[in-house]
All heavy atoms as TSV, in Angstrom:
chain	resi	resn	atom	element	x	y	z
A	1	THR	N	N	108.440	116.757	110.902
A	1	THR	CA	C	108.515	118.192	110.661
A	1	THR	C	C	107.503	118.589	109.585
A	1	THR	O	O	106.977	117.742	108.873
A	1	THR	CB	C	109.924	118.605	110.194
A	1	THR	OG1	O	110.161	118.054	108.906
A	1	THR	CG2	C	110.995	118.185	111.177
A	2	LEU	N	N	107.278	119.875	109.491
A	2	LEU	CA	C	106.360	120.381	108.480
A	2	LEU	C	C	106.863	120.041	107.074
A	2	LEU	O	O	106.074	119.646	106.206
A	2	LEU	CB	C	106.170	121.891	108.631
A	2	LEU	CG	C	105.248	122.552	107.616
A	2	LEU	CD1	C	103.861	121.924	107.612
A	2	LEU	CD2	C	105.172	124.045	107.873
A	3	ASP	N	N	108.167	120.160	106.856
A	3	ASP	CA	C	108.717	119.820	105.534
A	3	ASP	C	C	108.461	118.354	105.178
A	3	ASP	O	O	108.146	118.036	104.030
A	3	ASP	CB	C	110.216	120.130	105.480
A	3	ASP	CG	C	110.503	121.622	105.463
A	3	ASP	OD1	O	109.609	122.399	105.051
A	3	ASP	OD2	O	111.608	122.009	105.857
A	4	ASP	N	N	108.597	117.485	106.162
A	4	ASP	CA	C	108.324	116.058	105.924
A	4	ASP	C	C	106.854	115.836	105.586
A	4	ASP	O	O	106.524	115.054	104.679
A	4	ASP	CB	C	108.688	115.221	107.156
A	4	ASP	CG	C	110.176	115.218	107.462
A	4	ASP	OD1	O	110.982	115.401	106.519
A	4	ASP	OD2	O	110.530	115.019	108.638
A	5	LEU	N	N	105.982	116.531	106.289
A	5	LEU	CA	C	104.548	116.409	106.037
A	5	LEU	C	C	104.207	116.902	104.632
A	5	LEU	O	O	103.459	116.247	103.897
A	5	LEU	CB	C	103.755	117.194	107.080
A	5	LEU	CG	C	102.234	117.189	106.929
A	5	LEU	CD1	C	101.676	115.776	107.055
A	5	LEU	CD2	C	101.585	118.100	107.955
A	6	LEU	N	N	104.762	118.038	104.249
A	6	LEU	CA	C	104.518	118.582	102.913
A	6	LEU	C	C	105.009	117.612	101.826
A	6	LEU	O	O	104.325	117.393	100.826
A	6	LEU	CB	C	105.187	119.944	102.760
A	6	LEU	CG	C	104.539	121.089	103.526
A	6	LEU	CD1	C	105.473	122.287	103.593
A	6	LEU	CD2	C	103.213	121.467	102.908
A	7	ALA	N	N	106.187	117.031	102.034
A	7	ALA	CA	C	106.741	116.087	101.055
A	7	ALA	C	C	105.863	114.838	100.956
A	7	ALA	O	O	105.586	114.344	99.852
A	7	ALA	CB	C	108.173	115.719	101.440
A	8	LYS	N	N	105.416	114.333	102.089
A	8	LYS	CA	C	104.557	113.149	102.104
A	8	LYS	C	C	103.252	113.444	101.380
A	8	LYS	O	O	102.779	112.628	100.558
A	8	LYS	CB	C	104.273	112.752	103.551
A	8	LYS	CG	C	103.420	111.517	103.709
A	8	LYS	CD	C	103.179	111.310	105.189
A	8	LYS	CE	C	102.970	109.891	105.557
A	8	LYS	NZ	N	102.877	109.714	107.007
A	9	ALA	N	N	102.672	114.585	101.657
A	9	ALA	CA	C	101.412	114.954	101.009
A	9	ALA	C	C	101.608	115.038	99.495
A	9	ALA	O	O	100.789	114.517	98.733
A	9	ALA	CB	C	100.915	116.293	101.565
A	10	GLU	N	N	102.669	115.682	99.072
A	10	GLU	CA	C	102.939	115.833	97.634
A	10	GLU	C	C	103.122	114.482	96.960
A	10	GLU	O	O	102.612	114.249	95.861
A	10	GLU	CB	C	104.161	116.710	97.421
A	10	GLU	CG	C	104.419	117.031	95.962
A	10	GLU	CD	C	105.593	117.971	95.771
A	10	GLU	OE1	O	105.768	118.889	96.556
A	10	GLU	OE2	O	106.346	117.743	94.799
A	11	ARG	N	N	103.827	113.568	97.609
A	11	ARG	CA	C	104.049	112.228	97.046
A	11	ARG	C	C	102.734	111.499	96.797
A	11	ARG	O	O	102.642	110.636	95.925
A	11	ARG	CB	C	104.912	111.363	97.980
A	11	ARG	CG	C	106.376	111.619	97.908
A	11	ARG	CD	C	107.183	110.534	98.619
A	11	ARG	NE	N	106.746	110.228	99.960
A	11	ARG	CZ	C	107.125	110.852	101.071
A	11	ARG	NH1	N	107.969	111.858	100.984
A	11	ARG	NH2	N	106.675	110.486	102.253
A	12	HIS	N	N	101.722	111.838	97.583
A	12	HIS	CA	C	100.448	111.128	97.484
A	12	HIS	C	C	99.364	111.956	96.808
A	12	HIS	O	O	98.179	111.637	96.904
A	12	HIS	CB	C	100.004	110.669	98.872
A	12	HIS	CG	C	100.906	109.616	99.434
A	12	HIS	ND1	N	100.829	108.295	99.056
A	12	HIS	CD2	C	101.950	109.701	100.292
A	12	HIS	CE1	C	101.762	107.606	99.686
A	12	HIS	NE2	N	102.456	108.433	100.429
A	13	GLY	N	N	99.774	113.030	96.124
A	13	GLY	CA	C	98.829	113.773	95.311
A	13	GLY	C	C	98.080	114.894	96.012
A	13	GLY	O	O	97.094	115.387	95.488
A	14	PHE	N	N	98.520	115.268	97.205
A	14	PHE	CA	C	97.863	116.356	97.943
A	14	PHE	C	C	98.698	117.623	97.839
A	14	PHE	O	O	99.920	117.568	97.946
A	14	PHE	CB	C	97.680	115.978	99.416
A	14	PHE	CG	C	96.747	114.810	99.610
A	14	PHE	CD1	C	97.237	113.518	99.656
A	14	PHE	CD2	C	95.392	115.008	99.727
A	14	PHE	CE1	C	96.404	112.438	99.821
A	14	PHE	CE2	C	94.532	113.935	99.890
A	14	PHE	CZ	C	95.034	112.646	99.934
A	15	SER	N	N	98.043	118.724	97.666
A	15	SER	CA	C	98.736	120.008	97.555
A	15	SER	C	C	98.858	120.668	98.930
A	15	SER	O	O	98.244	120.245	99.898
A	15	SER	CB	C	97.970	120.946	96.616
A	15	SER	OG	O	96.742	121.322	97.233
A	16	ARG	N	N	99.640	121.738	98.961
A	16	ARG	CA	C	99.745	122.541	100.184
A	16	ARG	C	C	98.365	123.062	100.580
A	16	ARG	O	O	98.019	123.119	101.763
A	16	ARG	CB	C	100.724	123.691	99.961
A	16	ARG	CG	C	100.995	124.504	101.205
A	16	ARG	CD	C	101.975	125.645	100.932
A	16	ARG	NE	N	102.340	126.305	102.173
A	16	ARG	CZ	C	103.422	126.063	102.884
A	16	ARG	NH1	N	104.297	125.173	102.461
A	16	ARG	NH2	N	103.659	126.708	103.996
A	17	ALA	N	N	97.561	123.415	99.588
A	17	ALA	CA	C	96.202	123.909	99.866
A	17	ALA	C	C	95.369	122.853	100.596
A	17	ALA	O	O	94.566	123.191	101.483
A	17	ALA	CB	C	95.517	124.325	98.575
A	18	HIS	N	N	95.534	121.590	100.248
A	18	HIS	CA	C	94.822	120.527	100.961
A	18	HIS	C	C	95.240	120.502	102.426
A	18	HIS	O	O	94.393	120.325	103.310
A	18	HIS	CB	C	95.111	119.156	100.336
A	18	HIS	CG	C	94.480	118.942	99.015
A	18	HIS	ND1	N	95.212	118.876	97.844
A	18	HIS	CD2	C	93.194	118.773	98.647
A	18	HIS	CE1	C	94.395	118.676	96.839
A	18	HIS	NE2	N	93.151	118.617	97.295
A	19	LEU	N	N	96.540	120.673	102.678
A	19	LEU	CA	C	97.020	120.666	104.054
A	19	LEU	C	C	96.532	121.887	104.821
A	19	LEU	O	O	96.200	121.784	106.007
A	19	LEU	CB	C	98.545	120.596	104.104
A	19	LEU	CG	C	99.160	119.254	103.717
A	19	LEU	CD1	C	100.680	119.323	103.791
A	19	LEU	CD2	C	98.641	118.146	104.616
A	20	VAL	N	N	96.473	123.029	104.150
A	20	VAL	CA	C	95.951	124.241	104.798
A	20	VAL	C	C	94.496	124.019	105.209
A	20	VAL	O	O	94.074	124.376	106.317
A	20	VAL	CB	C	96.096	125.474	103.885
A	20	VAL	CG1	C	95.325	126.664	104.424
A	20	VAL	CG2	C	97.574	125.838	103.711
A	21	THR	N	N	93.720	123.419	104.318
A	21	THR	CA	C	92.321	123.129	104.634
A	21	THR	C	C	92.223	122.202	105.829
A	21	THR	O	O	91.401	122.419	106.728
A	21	THR	CB	C	91.609	122.521	103.404
A	21	THR	OG1	O	91.690	123.453	102.327
A	21	THR	CG2	C	90.172	122.176	103.701
A	22	ALA	N	N	93.039	121.158	105.859
A	22	ALA	CA	C	93.035	120.222	106.985
A	22	ALA	C	C	93.462	120.919	108.269
A	22	ALA	O	O	92.865	120.714	109.336
A	22	ALA	CB	C	93.944	119.033	106.687
A	23	ALA	N	N	94.500	121.759	108.191
A	23	ALA	CA	C	94.969	122.483	109.377
A	23	ALA	C	C	93.886	123.408	109.910
A	23	ALA	O	O	93.684	123.511	111.130
A	23	ALA	CB	C	96.231	123.263	109.046
A	24	ARG	N	N	93.199	124.060	109.009
A	24	ARG	CA	C	92.113	124.955	109.424
A	24	ARG	C	C	91.010	124.147	110.125
A	24	ARG	O	O	90.476	124.554	111.177
A	24	ARG	CB	C	91.548	125.686	108.219
A	24	ARG	CG	C	90.499	126.735	108.577
A	24	ARG	CD	C	89.944	127.461	107.362
A	24	ARG	NE	N	90.995	128.014	106.519
A	24	ARG	CZ	C	91.139	127.737	105.223
A	24	ARG	NH1	N	90.292	126.937	104.606
A	24	ARG	NH2	N	92.112	128.269	104.531
A	25	HIS	N	N	90.673	123.016	109.567
A	25	HIS	CA	C	89.603	122.194	110.119
A	25	HIS	C	C	89.976	121.559	111.451
A	25	HIS	O	O	89.203	121.607	112.416
A	25	HIS	CB	C	89.228	121.115	109.104
A	25	HIS	CG	C	88.103	120.229	109.564
A	25	HIS	ND1	N	86.792	120.613	109.528
A	25	HIS	CD2	C	88.120	118.974	110.075
A	25	HIS	CE1	C	86.036	119.636	110.011
A	25	HIS	NE2	N	86.830	118.633	110.339
A	26	TYR	N	N	91.145	120.930	111.515
A	26	TYR	CA	C	91.532	120.162	112.690
A	26	TYR	C	C	92.275	120.960	113.758
A	26	TYR	O	O	92.230	120.592	114.926
A	26	TYR	CB	C	92.363	118.942	112.283
A	26	TYR	CG	C	91.603	117.954	111.461
A	26	TYR	CD1	C	91.906	117.750	110.127
A	26	TYR	CD2	C	90.546	117.236	112.000
A	26	TYR	CE1	C	91.189	116.852	109.353
A	26	TYR	CE2	C	89.819	116.339	111.229
A	26	TYR	CZ	C	90.138	116.146	109.914
A	26	TYR	OH	O	89.427	115.257	109.161
A	27	CYS	N	N	92.962	122.024	113.347
A	27	CYS	CA	C	93.801	122.763	114.290
A	27	CYS	C	C	93.366	124.221	114.486
A	27	CYS	O	O	93.899	124.920	115.334
A	27	CYS	CB	C	95.264	122.742	113.834
A	27	CYS	SG	S	95.900	121.087	113.500
A	28	GLY	N	N	92.442	124.678	113.668
A	28	GLY	CA	C	91.984	126.051	113.767
A	28	GLY	C	C	92.980	127.069	113.280
A	28	GLY	O	O	92.920	128.237	113.645
A	29	LYS	N	N	93.919	126.632	112.446
A	29	LYS	CA	C	94.946	127.522	111.917
A	29	LYS	C	C	95.025	127.367	110.408
A	29	LYS	O	O	94.924	126.269	109.891
A	29	LYS	CB	C	96.325	127.187	112.509
A	29	LYS	CG	C	96.398	127.374	114.008
A	29	LYS	CD	C	97.749	126.975	114.551
A	29	LYS	CE	C	97.778	127.097	116.059
A	29	LYS	NZ	N	99.046	126.602	116.609
A	30	ASP	N	N	95.205	128.495	109.705
A	30	ASP	CA	C	95.340	128.395	108.263
A	30	ASP	C	C	96.728	128.824	107.779
A	30	ASP	O	O	96.935	129.060	106.601
A	30	ASP	CB	C	94.245	129.161	107.526
A	30	ASP	CG	C	94.141	130.602	107.941
A	30	ASP	OD1	O	95.007	131.076	108.689
A	30	ASP	OD2	O	93.192	131.267	107.497
A	31	ASP	N	N	97.663	128.876	108.694
A	31	ASP	CA	C	99.069	129.155	108.367
A	31	ASP	C	C	99.887	127.963	108.854
A	31	ASP	O	O	100.058	127.772	110.060
A	31	ASP	CB	C	99.522	130.449	109.041
A	31	ASP	CG	C	100.935	130.844	108.674
A	31	ASP	OD1	O	101.618	130.081	107.947
A	31	ASP	OD2	O	101.371	131.929	109.097
A	32	LEU	N	N	100.354	127.155	107.920
A	32	LEU	CA	C	101.046	125.909	108.290
A	32	LEU	C	C	102.271	126.150	109.157
A	32	LEU	O	O	102.570	125.327	110.033
A	32	LEU	CB	C	101.428	125.120	107.041
A	32	LEU	CG	C	100.262	124.631	106.177
A	32	LEU	CD1	C	100.800	123.903	104.944
A	32	LEU	CD2	C	99.329	123.734	106.976
A	33	VAL	N	N	102.986	127.254	108.956
A	33	VAL	CA	C	104.203	127.486	109.731
A	33	VAL	C	C	103.896	127.800	111.199
A	33	VAL	O	O	104.798	127.748	112.034
A	33	VAL	CB	C	105.093	128.592	109.117
A	33	VAL	CG1	C	105.566	128.195	107.734
A	33	VAL	CG2	C	104.376	129.923	109.080
A	34	ARG	N	N	102.650	128.081	111.535
A	34	ARG	CA	C	102.273	128.375	112.918
A	34	ARG	C	C	101.799	127.122	113.670
A	34	ARG	O	O	101.451	127.201	114.839
A	34	ARG	CB	C	101.183	129.438	112.938
A	34	ARG	CG	C	101.657	130.739	112.302
A	34	ARG	CD	C	100.639	131.801	112.405
A	34	ARG	NE	N	101.056	132.657	113.534
A	34	ARG	CZ	C	100.337	133.626	114.028
A	34	ARG	NH1	N	99.147	133.870	113.528
A	34	ARG	NH2	N	100.792	134.355	115.005
A	35	LEU	N	N	101.814	125.982	112.999
A	35	LEU	CA	C	101.420	124.739	113.649
A	35	LEU	C	C	102.479	124.329	114.668
A	35	LEU	O	O	103.681	124.446	114.426
A	35	LEU	CB	C	101.238	123.621	112.629
A	35	LEU	CG	C	100.106	123.793	111.622
A	35	LEU	CD1	C	100.187	122.688	110.563
A	35	LEU	CD2	C	98.753	123.782	112.308
A	36	THR	N	N	102.019	123.805	115.795
A	36	THR	CA	C	102.939	123.258	116.786
A	36	THR	C	C	103.417	121.889	116.308
A	36	THR	O	O	102.779	121.269	115.437
A	36	THR	CB	C	102.247	123.091	118.148
A	36	THR	OG1	O	101.226	122.086	118.031
A	36	THR	CG2	C	101.629	124.409	118.635
A	37	PRO	N	N	104.504	121.377	116.877
A	37	PRO	CA	C	104.933	120.021	116.509
A	37	PRO	C	C	103.844	118.972	116.728
A	37	PRO	O	O	103.705	118.040	115.930
A	37	PRO	CB	C	106.142	119.778	117.418
A	37	PRO	CG	C	106.696	121.148	117.652
A	37	PRO	CD	C	105.486	122.045	117.751
A	38	ASP	N	N	103.048	119.126	117.798
A	38	ASP	CA	C	101.959	118.185	118.039
A	38	ASP	C	C	100.894	118.279	116.956
A	38	ASP	O	O	100.323	117.260	116.548
A	38	ASP	CB	C	101.324	118.414	119.406
A	38	ASP	CG	C	102.202	117.931	120.551
A	38	ASP	OD1	O	103.122	117.126	120.303
A	38	ASP	OD2	O	101.945	118.345	121.691
A	39	GLU	N	N	100.592	119.480	116.480
A	39	GLU	CA	C	99.609	119.652	115.417
A	39	GLU	C	C	100.114	119.076	114.100
A	39	GLU	O	O	99.344	118.454	113.364
A	39	GLU	CB	C	99.255	121.127	115.263
A	39	GLU	CG	C	98.443	121.663	116.443
A	39	GLU	CD	C	98.307	123.178	116.456
A	39	GLU	OE1	O	99.208	123.875	115.933
A	39	GLU	OE2	O	97.305	123.660	117.001
A	40	VAL	N	N	101.394	119.256	113.805
A	40	VAL	CA	C	101.977	118.655	112.598
A	40	VAL	C	C	101.881	117.136	112.695
A	40	VAL	O	O	101.504	116.473	111.722
A	40	VAL	CB	C	103.437	119.109	112.401
A	40	VAL	CG1	C	104.101	118.318	111.278
A	40	VAL	CG2	C	103.513	120.603	112.106
A	41	ALA	N	N	102.169	116.602	113.860
A	41	ALA	CA	C	102.085	115.146	114.061
A	41	ALA	C	C	100.646	114.660	113.873
A	41	ALA	O	O	100.419	113.602	113.272
A	41	ALA	CB	C	102.608	114.769	115.436
A	42	GLU	N	N	99.679	115.440	114.364
A	42	GLU	CA	C	98.274	115.060	114.212
A	42	GLU	C	C	97.872	115.061	112.743
A	42	GLU	O	O	97.204	114.136	112.271
A	42	GLU	CB	C	97.383	116.019	115.007
A	42	GLU	CG	C	95.892	115.819	114.806
A	42	GLU	CD	C	95.368	114.488	115.325
A	42	GLU	OE1	O	96.100	113.758	116.016
A	42	GLU	OE2	O	94.212	114.157	115.005
A	43	LEU	N	N	98.291	116.079	111.997
A	43	LEU	CA	C	97.962	116.108	110.570
A	43	LEU	C	C	98.653	114.968	109.840
A	43	LEU	O	O	98.085	114.379	108.913
A	43	LEU	CB	C	98.353	117.460	109.967
A	43	LEU	CG	C	97.501	118.657	110.394
A	43	LEU	CD1	C	98.023	119.930	109.743
A	43	LEU	CD2	C	96.040	118.440	110.052
A	44	ASP	N	N	99.880	114.644	110.230
A	44	ASP	CA	C	100.589	113.532	109.614
A	44	ASP	C	C	99.848	112.215	109.873
A	44	ASP	O	O	99.680	111.392	108.976
A	44	ASP	CB	C	102.021	113.460	110.137
A	44	ASP	CG	C	102.793	112.343	109.465
A	44	ASP	OD1	O	103.037	112.437	108.254
A	44	ASP	OD2	O	103.140	111.355	110.160
A	45	ARG	N	N	99.377	112.054	111.109
A	45	ARG	CA	C	98.629	110.835	111.444
A	45	ARG	C	C	97.356	110.758	110.607
A	45	ARG	O	O	97.035	109.695	110.046
A	45	ARG	CB	C	98.271	110.859	112.934
A	45	ARG	CG	C	97.550	109.597	113.412
A	45	ARG	CD	C	97.056	109.724	114.836
A	45	ARG	NE	N	95.978	110.704	114.960
A	45	ARG	CZ	C	94.713	110.490	114.584
A	45	ARG	NH1	N	94.375	109.343	114.044
A	45	ARG	NH2	N	93.797	111.413	114.751
A	46	ARG	N	N	96.658	111.856	110.472
A	46	ARG	CA	C	95.421	111.865	109.690
A	46	ARG	C	C	95.702	111.619	108.207
A	46	ARG	O	O	94.963	110.911	107.539
A	46	ARG	CB	C	94.674	113.179	109.890
A	46	ARG	CG	C	94.064	113.295	111.276
A	46	ARG	CD	C	93.366	114.623	111.467
A	46	ARG	NE	N	92.736	114.710	112.763
A	46	ARG	CZ	C	91.547	114.203	113.059
A	46	ARG	NH1	N	90.847	113.561	112.138
A	46	ARG	NH2	N	91.039	114.338	114.264
A	47	LEU	N	N	96.775	112.221	107.694
A	47	LEU	CA	C	97.150	112.018	106.298
A	47	LEU	C	C	97.495	110.545	106.053
A	47	LEU	O	O	97.050	109.954	105.072
A	47	LEU	CB	C	98.321	112.912	105.911
A	47	LEU	CG	C	98.856	112.752	104.491
A	47	LEU	CD1	C	97.774	113.108	103.464
A	47	LEU	CD2	C	100.080	113.609	104.280
A	48	SER	N	N	98.273	109.969	106.950
A	48	SER	CA	C	98.648	108.555	106.811
A	48	SER	C	C	97.414	107.666	106.803
A	48	SER	O	O	97.312	106.732	106.002
A	48	SER	CB	C	99.591	108.141	107.945
A	48	SER	OG	O	100.804	108.831	107.849
A	49	LYS	N	N	96.468	107.960	107.697
A	49	LYS	CA	C	95.247	107.170	107.752
A	49	LYS	C	C	94.453	107.331	106.441
A	49	LYS	O	O	93.958	106.362	105.889
A	49	LYS	CB	C	94.404	107.623	108.947
A	49	LYS	CG	C	93.168	106.802	109.170
A	49	LYS	CD	C	92.459	107.256	110.437
A	49	LYS	CE	C	91.191	106.435	110.636
A	49	LYS	NZ	N	90.470	106.848	111.839
A	50	HIS	N	N	94.377	108.552	105.951
A	50	HIS	CA	C	93.655	108.819	104.700
A	50	HIS	C	C	94.321	108.122	103.525
A	50	HIS	O	O	93.644	107.522	102.688
A	50	HIS	CB	C	93.593	110.324	104.465
A	50	HIS	CG	C	92.684	110.730	103.358
A	50	HIS	ND1	N	91.316	110.665	103.467
A	50	HIS	CD2	C	92.940	111.198	102.120
A	50	HIS	CE1	C	90.768	111.075	102.339
A	50	HIS	NE2	N	91.741	111.406	101.505
A	51	ILE	N	N	95.637	108.151	103.485
A	51	ILE	CA	C	96.382	107.479	102.411
A	51	ILE	C	C	96.107	105.974	102.466
A	51	ILE	O	O	95.893	105.347	101.430
A	51	ILE	CB	C	97.891	107.765	102.517
A	51	ILE	CG1	C	98.159	109.236	102.174
A	51	ILE	CG2	C	98.693	106.839	101.632
A	51	ILE	CD1	C	99.560	109.705	102.555
A	52	GLY	N	N	96.080	105.413	103.675
A	52	GLY	CA	C	95.791	103.991	103.824
A	52	GLY	C	C	94.409	103.628	103.328
A	52	GLY	O	O	94.223	102.623	102.653
A	53	HIS	N	N	93.424	104.466	103.655
A	53	HIS	CA	C	92.062	104.220	103.173
A	53	HIS	C	C	91.994	104.310	101.660
A	53	HIS	O	O	91.352	103.513	101.001
A	53	HIS	CB	C	91.071	105.219	103.780
A	53	HIS	CG	C	90.718	104.932	105.189
A	53	HIS	ND1	N	89.945	103.871	105.557
A	53	HIS	CD2	C	91.053	105.566	106.341
A	53	HIS	CE1	C	89.804	103.849	106.866
A	53	HIS	NE2	N	90.467	104.869	107.369
A	54	GLU	N	N	92.666	105.308	101.093
A	54	GLU	CA	C	92.651	105.467	99.641
A	54	GLU	C	C	93.390	104.343	98.939
A	54	GLU	O	O	92.987	103.922	97.874
A	54	GLU	CB	C	93.256	106.812	99.233
A	54	GLU	CG	C	92.329	107.964	99.542
A	54	GLU	CD	C	92.744	109.236	98.868
A	54	GLU	OE1	O	93.875	109.317	98.357
A	54	GLU	OE2	O	91.930	110.150	98.858
A	55	ALA	N	N	94.455	103.849	99.558
A	55	ALA	CA	C	95.207	102.755	98.942
A	55	ALA	C	C	94.322	101.520	98.839
A	55	ALA	O	O	94.306	100.837	97.825
A	55	ALA	CB	C	96.459	102.448	99.738
A	56	GLY	N	N	93.544	101.242	99.880
A	56	GLY	CA	C	92.625	100.109	99.858
A	56	GLY	C	C	91.550	100.292	98.806
A	56	GLY	O	O	91.231	99.377	98.063
A	57	ALA	N	N	90.998	101.490	98.720
A	57	ALA	CA	C	89.961	101.771	97.725
A	57	ALA	C	C	90.547	101.784	96.320
A	57	ALA	O	O	89.917	101.372	95.372
A	57	ALA	CB	C	89.287	103.112	98.027
A	58	GLY	N	N	91.772	102.264	96.201
A	58	GLY	CA	C	92.410	102.391	94.904
A	58	GLY	C	C	92.687	101.063	94.236
A	58	GLY	O	O	92.796	101.006	93.019
A	59	GLU	N	N	92.769	99.987	95.025
A	59	GLU	CA	C	93.020	98.683	94.431
A	59	GLU	C	C	91.886	98.248	93.508
A	59	GLU	O	O	92.103	97.537	92.547
A	59	GLU	CB	C	93.194	97.637	95.545
A	59	GLU	CG	C	94.463	97.837	96.331
A	59	GLU	CD	C	94.532	96.909	97.534
A	59	GLU	OE1	O	93.743	95.964	97.623
A	59	GLU	OE2	O	95.399	97.146	98.391
A	60	THR	N	N	90.680	98.748	93.801
A	60	THR	CA	C	89.560	98.347	92.965
A	60	THR	C	C	89.004	99.481	92.133
A	60	THR	O	O	88.280	99.249	91.186
A	60	THR	CB	C	88.418	97.768	93.843
A	60	THR	OG1	O	88.034	98.760	94.787
A	60	THR	CG2	C	88.864	96.509	94.553
A	61	GLU	N	N	89.331	100.721	92.505
A	61	GLU	CA	C	88.713	101.850	91.834
A	61	GLU	C	C	89.655	102.640	90.935
A	61	GLU	O	O	89.278	103.652	90.399
A	61	GLU	CB	C	88.121	102.794	92.884
A	61	GLU	CG	C	86.997	102.154	93.680
A	61	GLU	CD	C	86.480	103.087	94.757
A	61	GLU	OE1	O	86.726	104.299	94.654
A	61	GLU	OE2	O	85.840	102.600	95.684
A	62	GLY	N	N	90.894	102.251	90.822
A	62	GLY	CA	C	91.826	102.995	89.982
A	62	GLY	C	C	92.436	104.171	90.707
A	62	GLY	O	O	92.570	104.171	91.917
A	63	ASP	N	N	92.795	105.205	89.950
A	63	ASP	CA	C	93.470	106.372	90.490
A	63	ASP	C	C	92.522	107.163	91.381
A	63	ASP	O	O	91.497	107.647	90.948
A	63	ASP	CB	C	93.970	107.265	89.343
A	63	ASP	CG	C	94.878	108.371	89.819
A	63	ASP	OD1	O	95.039	108.518	91.048
A	63	ASP	OD2	O	95.416	109.090	88.966
A	64	ASN	N	N	92.866	107.274	92.667
A	64	ASN	CA	C	91.988	107.932	93.631
A	64	ASN	C	C	92.668	109.129	94.278
A	64	ASN	O	O	92.353	109.486	95.402
A	64	ASN	CB	C	91.539	106.912	94.691
A	64	ASN	CG	C	90.286	107.359	95.405
A	64	ASN	OD1	O	89.507	108.127	94.867
A	64	ASN	ND2	N	90.099	106.891	96.615
A	65	THR	N	N	93.630	109.747	93.590
A	65	THR	CA	C	94.277	110.941	94.120
A	65	THR	C	C	93.288	112.107	94.047
A	65	THR	O	O	92.325	112.054	93.292
A	65	THR	CB	C	95.542	111.304	93.311
A	65	THR	OG1	O	95.149	111.614	91.980
A	65	THR	CG2	C	96.565	110.183	93.325
A	66	PRO	N	N	93.533	113.163	94.833
A	66	PRO	CA	C	92.615	114.313	94.774
A	66	PRO	C	C	92.470	114.860	93.360
A	66	PRO	O	O	91.367	115.191	92.939
A	66	PRO	CB	C	93.278	115.335	95.694
A	66	PRO	CG	C	94.061	114.517	96.659
A	66	PRO	CD	C	94.554	113.331	95.858
A	67	ALA	N	N	93.563	114.924	92.618
A	67	ALA	CA	C	93.496	115.449	91.256
A	67	ALA	C	C	92.635	114.560	90.360
A	67	ALA	O	O	91.834	115.043	89.555
A	67	ALA	CB	C	94.897	115.590	90.666
A	68	ALA	N	N	92.765	113.250	90.508
A	68	ALA	CA	C	91.986	112.330	89.701
A	68	ALA	C	C	90.506	112.408	90.060
A	68	ALA	O	O	89.648	112.403	89.188
A	68	ALA	CB	C	92.486	110.893	89.869
A	69	ARG	N	N	90.219	112.508	91.359
A	69	ARG	CA	C	88.820	112.630	91.768
A	69	ARG	C	C	88.213	113.919	91.243
A	69	ARG	O	O	87.066	113.937	90.802
A	69	ARG	CB	C	88.710	112.573	93.295
A	69	ARG	CG	C	89.000	111.204	93.861
A	69	ARG	CD	C	88.611	111.104	95.319
A	69	ARG	NE	N	89.124	112.167	96.145
A	69	ARG	CZ	C	90.264	112.131	96.818
A	69	ARG	NH1	N	91.029	111.075	96.745
A	69	ARG	NH2	N	90.644	113.156	97.559
A	70	GLU	N	N	88.982	114.993	91.303
A	70	GLU	CA	C	88.478	116.278	90.822
A	70	GLU	C	C	88.202	116.231	89.321
A	70	GLU	O	O	87.159	116.691	88.863
A	70	GLU	CB	C	89.478	117.391	91.132
A	70	GLU	CG	C	88.978	118.768	90.785
A	70	GLU	CD	C	89.940	119.864	91.196
A	70	GLU	OE1	O	90.619	119.696	92.216
A	70	GLU	OE2	O	89.998	120.853	90.475
A	71	SER	N	N	89.124	115.667	88.560
A	71	SER	CA	C	88.931	115.621	87.116
A	71	SER	C	C	87.773	114.707	86.729
A	71	SER	O	O	87.153	114.876	85.700
A	71	SER	CB	C	90.210	115.183	86.402
A	71	SER	OG	O	90.499	113.839	86.682
A	72	ALA	N	N	87.473	113.741	87.597
A	72	ALA	CA	C	86.351	112.844	87.332
A	72	ALA	C	C	85.043	113.398	87.868
A	72	ALA	O	O	83.985	112.787	87.710
A	72	ALA	CB	C	86.629	111.474	87.964
A	73	GLY	N	N	85.113	114.552	88.541
A	73	GLY	CA	C	83.917	115.161	89.072
A	73	GLY	C	C	83.437	114.513	90.352
A	73	GLY	O	O	82.291	114.645	90.745
A	74	VAL	N	N	84.331	113.818	91.040
A	74	VAL	CA	C	83.980	113.126	92.279
A	74	VAL	C	C	84.538	113.941	93.446
A	74	VAL	O	O	85.609	114.498	93.373
A	74	VAL	CB	C	84.602	111.707	92.305
A	74	VAL	CG1	C	84.316	111.015	93.595
A	74	VAL	CG2	C	84.079	110.900	91.125
A	75	GLY	N	N	83.835	113.960	94.536
A	75	GLY	CA	C	84.320	114.656	95.719
A	75	GLY	C	C	83.281	115.611	96.248
A	75	GLY	O	O	82.102	115.529	95.930
A	76	ARG	N	N	83.759	116.543	97.071
A	76	ARG	CA	C	82.853	117.475	97.702
A	76	ARG	C	C	82.850	118.839	97.073
A	76	ARG	O	O	82.585	119.818	97.714
A	76	ARG	CB	C	83.228	117.622	99.166
A	76	ARG	CG	C	83.038	116.382	99.967
A	76	ARG	CD	C	83.019	116.755	101.421
A	76	ARG	NE	N	83.882	115.877	102.178
A	76	ARG	CZ	C	84.384	116.155	103.343
A	76	ARG	NH1	N	84.162	117.304	103.896
A	76	ARG	NH2	N	85.129	115.308	103.983
A	77	GLY	N	N	83.188	118.902	95.799
A	77	GLY	CA	C	83.214	120.204	95.145
A	77	GLY	C	C	81.848	120.849	95.097
A	77	GLY	O	O	80.825	120.192	95.138
A	78	ARG	N	N	81.851	122.143	95.035
A	78	ARG	CA	C	80.586	122.882	94.985
A	78	ARG	C	C	80.037	122.918	93.577
A	78	ARG	O	O	80.768	123.007	92.621
A	78	ARG	CB	C	80.791	124.318	95.469
A	78	ARG	CG	C	81.188	124.359	96.908
A	78	ARG	CD	C	81.316	125.781	97.334
A	78	ARG	NE	N	81.754	125.810	98.727
A	78	ARG	CZ	C	81.838	126.900	99.430
A	78	ARG	NH1	N	81.544	128.051	98.916
A	78	ARG	NH2	N	82.236	126.853	100.669
A	79	LYS	N	N	78.748	122.865	93.486
A	79	LYS	CA	C	78.091	122.975	92.195
A	79	LYS	C	C	77.232	124.223	92.227
A	79	LYS	O	O	76.646	124.556	93.237
A	79	LYS	CB	C	77.209	121.755	91.941
A	79	LYS	CG	C	78.011	120.481	91.807
A	79	LYS	CD	C	77.092	119.319	91.530
A	79	LYS	CE	C	77.917	118.056	91.418
A	79	LYS	NZ	N	77.105	116.887	91.209
A	80	GLY	N	N	77.159	124.879	91.117
A	80	GLY	CA	C	76.277	126.019	91.140
A	80	GLY	C	C	76.658	127.076	90.266
A	80	GLY	O	O	76.954	127.600	89.423
């Protein structure tokens, strides 16, 4: 469910805004409550895969949550 996805994202350092961005990119929707069950499942699958990749990287690189990357100036943030 969407609530499960939101809880999972929060446990791993992702905000609702991160999920909205992913939903917009992968599903073409920027309102999470309008996602179909299949779209929620797709985002959950992608989140799980991303968490797995970060867990592997985190073993050698330390804290790799979105908040930690942002505070370290790492990521795709805009400069200017």
